[in-house]
N, C-alpha and C positions, 0 to 999 in steps of 0.2 A: 188273539194274542193271548199268551198265558199270564202267568202270576206277576204281580207288580209289588213283590214285596220289599220291604227295606232290608231285612234281615235274611241273610242266607249263609252257606257254608262254601268257603272258598277252598279251592284244590291246590295243594302244594304244587309247585312246578319242579324241574328238574334240579334247580339249584336250591330248592328248599324255601324259596319265597312263596307267597300265595298269589293266586292268579286274579284276585280283585281286592280292593281295599275295603273291608267289611265296615259297617257303621260303628259297631263298638270299640274297634281299633282307633278310629280317627277322632278320638276326643282331644280338644286343645288343652293345654295348660291354663289354669286360671291366670289373669293379669295381676301382677304385683302392684304395689303401691309406688306412686311416683313422688319423689321428695318436692316439697313446696318449692324450693329454688330452683327446680327444672321445669315447673309446669308452664304451659302457654308460651314456649319460646324465651323463658326469663333469661337464660344465660345470653343469647344472642342480643336482646334487647337490652340488658344491662351493659354488655361491652358496646354496643352501637358501632360496630366496624362499618364504615362506609363501603358499599360494594364498588368494585372496579372491574368492569367488564366481564368477562367469563370467570366462572367459579368452578374449579374442578374439586368435588367432594373428597373428604379425607386428605387435604393438602397440607397437613401439618400447620395450619394457620386457624385463627378464631374465625369460626363462620361468620360471614357478614351479614347485615340486617337486609335481606333482600325480600321484596314483596311485589306480587302480581297486583296490576297489570303490566308493571314496568318490567319485571323479571318473569320468566317462565324456566322450567327445567326441561331438558330434552334427553332422551335416551342415550346411551353410549354409541349406539349404531347410528343415530341421527346426528350426534356431535361429529362422528367421523366423516359422515357423508357431508356435513356442512363445512368442513374442513376445520373445525374448532380445537380437533384434538387429533393426535396421531394414532395409529392401530390399523389393524386388518380384522376382518371377520372372516371366519372359515368358510371356504367355498362361496362367499358372497362379496361383491365389489361394492355394494351400497345397501340402503334400506330404502323402500318405495313409499314410506309412510312417515311424515314428519310429525311425531307425538309431542305435543305442548302439555305440560303438567303444571297446573297452578301451584304457586309456592307462596309461603308465608312463614314467618318465624314460628308462630304457634302450630304450624302444620295441620294436618287432617285431624280433625277432632273425632273422627271415628276410630273404632279398635278392633277392625277385622282380624280374626286369629290367624289367617294365613298371609297377611300383608305386611311387608317390610316397612311400610309407611305408619303403622298403626300408633296410635296415641301413646300405648304404654312404653313405647321406645324413648319417651322423652327422658327417661331416667339416664339412659347411657349415650344417647347420640342425637345431635342436632337434626332438625327436619332436613335441611337440604344436603345431610351426608348420609342419609338412609339409603339403602339398597331397595330396589323395586324391581319385580320380575327379574330377579338375578344379577342386575347390574347397577352401576352408578348412573346417576342423572345429573350433569353439569347443569349450572344455572347459567342462563344466558339474557342479556337484555332483549326484549321483546323487538325493539327497533333494529338491532344488529341482524337478528333472524331474518327479519323481512329484507332488509338490505341484501343480505346474501343470496337469497332465493330470488329477489327480483334481478339481481345481477346476473344469476345463473340463467334466467330467463328460460327458453325452451330446451337448454341443455341439462336442465336440474334432473336429479334421479327421482324427485318426488311425484308420485301419481295422486297424493291426497294428503291433506294435513288434518290432524285431529286434537281438538282441545279436550283435555282430561280435567273434568272438574274434580275438586275433593270437598270433604265436608267441612266447611268454614263459613263464618257469617258473611265474608264477602265474595263468595265464589260465584254466586249468580250473576251480580253485577259485573265483576271482572272477566268473566268469560264473555259477556256482551262487548266489553272494551277491547279484549283481545281478537275477538273476530272482527270487529270494526277495523281496528289496527292492521289485521291482514286484508281485508277486502277492499281497503282504500288503495292498496298498492298492487295486490295480486288479485287477478280475476279469477273468481270461483269457478268459472267454466273451463279455466285452464288446470288449476287445482282444486278439486272439489273439497269442502270442509265437512268434517264429522265432528259430532259432539259425543262425548262419551260421559254421560250425565250423572248428576247427583240426585236423584229422585226425592231423597229426605227433605231437600230445602226447597223443592221446586212445586209449581202449580201449572194448571192449563196455560195460563198467560205467559208464564216463561217460555214455555215449549213454542207457543205461536210466535213470540219474539224473536226466537232463534231462527225459526224458518223465515221470517220476513226480512231477517238481516244477511241471509245468504247461505245459511248451514243446508247442506245437502242431505245429511243423514243424521238419524238421531239413535243413540244406542243406549241401553241399559245394562249394567254390570250388576246382574243377579248373583253371579257366581255360583252360589249354592243353588242345587237343583231341586230341593224339597223344603218345605216351610220348615221342617224340623232342623235340617243342616243349616238353613239361613239363621235361625235364632240361635243355634249353637255357636255360630262362627262370626255372626254379625250383629246379633240383637242384644237383650239384656244380659243374656248368659256372659258375655264377655264385657259387659259394661259399654255396649255399643247403641247408637241412636236409631239404627235401621229396622225398617219393618217390612215383611213380605208384601202385606196388602197394599201399602203406599207405592211400593215399586210397581206393582201391577197396574196401580191406578194412573202412574204417569206413563206407563208402556201403552195404555189404553188411549192417552191424549196423544202420544206420538203416532200411534197407528192411523188415527183419524187425521192428524195435522200434516205429517210428512208422507202418508200414504204407503202403498205397496212398493216393496223392494227398497224402501227408504228407512227402514228400522231394522234395528238388529239387537240381540241379547248376548252378554258376555257369560260364559259358563266355564266352570272348572271341574274336570272329570276326575274322579277319584278320592273325593272328601268323604266318602261314605255311603254314597247314593248306588242304588244298582244300575246295571246298564239299561233296562227297562224305564226305570225312572227318568234317567236321563234323556233317552230318546223319546219319551212322552212329553217332556217340555220342549224339546227341539220341535216336535209335531205342533204342539200349542202355538209356538211362536210361527212357525211356517203358515198356520191356519190365519194367523193374523196379518199376515202379508210381509213377515220379516224372515230373517236368517238367524243361525246360530254362530257365534264366533267363539271357539273353544279353545281352552287350555288344558293341558295336563297338569295335575297338581305336582308341584316340586316343593320340597320343605324349604321355605325361604329363611335365609340366615337372619336371626333376630327376632323372629315370628313366634306366636305362641304354639304353632304346629311345626317347628323347625326339626323337632324329634320324631317325626312321623314318616312312613315311607311314601316315596314318590309312587305315582300311579304305575302298576304293572303294565308292560308294554302290550300284552295281549288284550288286556282290558281296554287299554287306551285305542289300540288299533281297531277293534271292533266298534268302538263309540265314535271314532273318527269315519270309519266307513259308513256306518248307519246314519250318522248326521249328513254326511254327502249324499247318500241316496235319498233321505227325506228333503232336503233342501234343493236338490239340482235334477233328479232322476225320477221324480213322480212317485217314489215308493213311500207308502204311508206305514206308520209304527203298527197299525192293526194288521198290515200285510206280514209283519215279521213274527217270529216265534221266539219264545224265551224260556229256559230252563227254570226250575223252581227256586233258584238264587238270583234270578234276573239277567242271566247270561243271554246274549244273542246266540241262537243256535240256527236260525234261518233268516236270511235278510230280505226275504220276499222278493227275490229277483232270479230268473233262470241262472242256472250256474255259469253257463258260457257267457251271459251278459255281465254277470257279477266279476268274472275273470277279467274281462275287457276293463271293467272300471278300476279293477286293482292294478292292472298293467299300465293305464294311464298316469297313475302316481298323484293325480291331483287331489284325491280324497285325502291324502296325508300331508299335504302342504299346510301351513298356517292358514286358518280361517279368519276372516275380518271382512271389514268394508272394502268393496271392489276397488280395483285399480283401472289402468288402461289396456290390459291384456285381454281378459275375458270375464264374463259375469262370476264364474266360478274360481276365478284366481284373485286372491287378496292383494291389496296394496299394502295392507298392514301386515308386513311379513315378521316382525318382531324377532328378529334372529337370536335363537337361543334363550328365548325367554321362559321357556318351560323345560329346559334340559340342557346338559353340557353337551358340546358339539361331538363328544366321545360317543355319545348313545342319543342320537337326535329324536326327540318326539315329534315336534312339528318342524316340517322342513320348510326353510326360508327360501328354498329353491326348487326347481322341478326334480324330483328323485331320477337317478339314472337307473339302469338295469341292475346294478349291484345293490343299490338302495331298495329297489322294488323287491328283490329277491330276500332282502333282510326282512322287509315289512312282511312278505308272505309268511317266513318263518315264525315271525311274532304273532302273526294272525293266527297261525296254526288251525286252518281249517281242514275238515275232514277231505282225504283224497276222494275223487270221483273215479269210479270203477269204469275201466275200459270197455 
């Protein structure tokens, strides 16, 4: 394998854009001051509006005082699939993962630069009204969600449920309560449960307890692929609490407790790392017995990085393909070759075999915890969580021939001589 340099020289593409997001370009803004009257959910708690069933964000009413474990938030796609709100998803009839996000008036106490839920947004938006991975997240009584899924029975579209923790003093205990509320009525062998963890507040005993209570998979959202990017987007630089070393500590506990094929890592491509750096961490996770669940960076409205460019499609397609080959085709990062700016120039696979993987299209689908179709097809399809439907980054459905032809153009691989 060649260089693993953080800094490189991107090439202009035909439309004048760059073919990867360089480190120096992707610096977030510094967070501003939050007025005292807006801190820690002060507006919501002062008004004290009692919740009444499902709350749709930004509904021109005072945000109610909703709190986990009684309430959780669900993605727009999940709310549509549950029948809680109207709407249609482009080329999707449903979503196959029910993502449950813990919620509190105080919100997430972290301040991650790329995230719409970040603490600095207290100044202008109550927590339950903030966008996250491009969409609104309606708040729903947990008991109502379980009632609906139980009533759906074998007809449910959900292949998996995931509890997404946030950085809050009550998050660890409430995750256990939400998990128990689910498993008391929904057999986890019918709909397995994943935990999207918050390592900052967790220790080994917390990981053990989640496994004992029926969680099937444990994932850690590193998001940033290098220590430098992690610090710049999640650590003291943006007044955040997270530490790279702590995340790896909890990841090690998870690998030991949950075992092979039952752990995962979330990563966001295009925040300033090279392709070589990203695929190196993918290999590290694979060697631990896990898989990488990858997003393409998209400038989230209201975040400290909303002024920055989305991940160029050629960079993203190369990383998607490299991740899939490492996770599911036995290729190692040291089989690949990279140029002096860290771009993949050889995927370490015979060209005919590589062409077959591209044609199959699975490498370019949303990556995440597995569902009921195949081990390399994610239940967590996150429809349009990292792109608009007009320029799909992660396909939440099987790409057709026209999609694959577009993917090939975006990959821009050298032609093979006849």
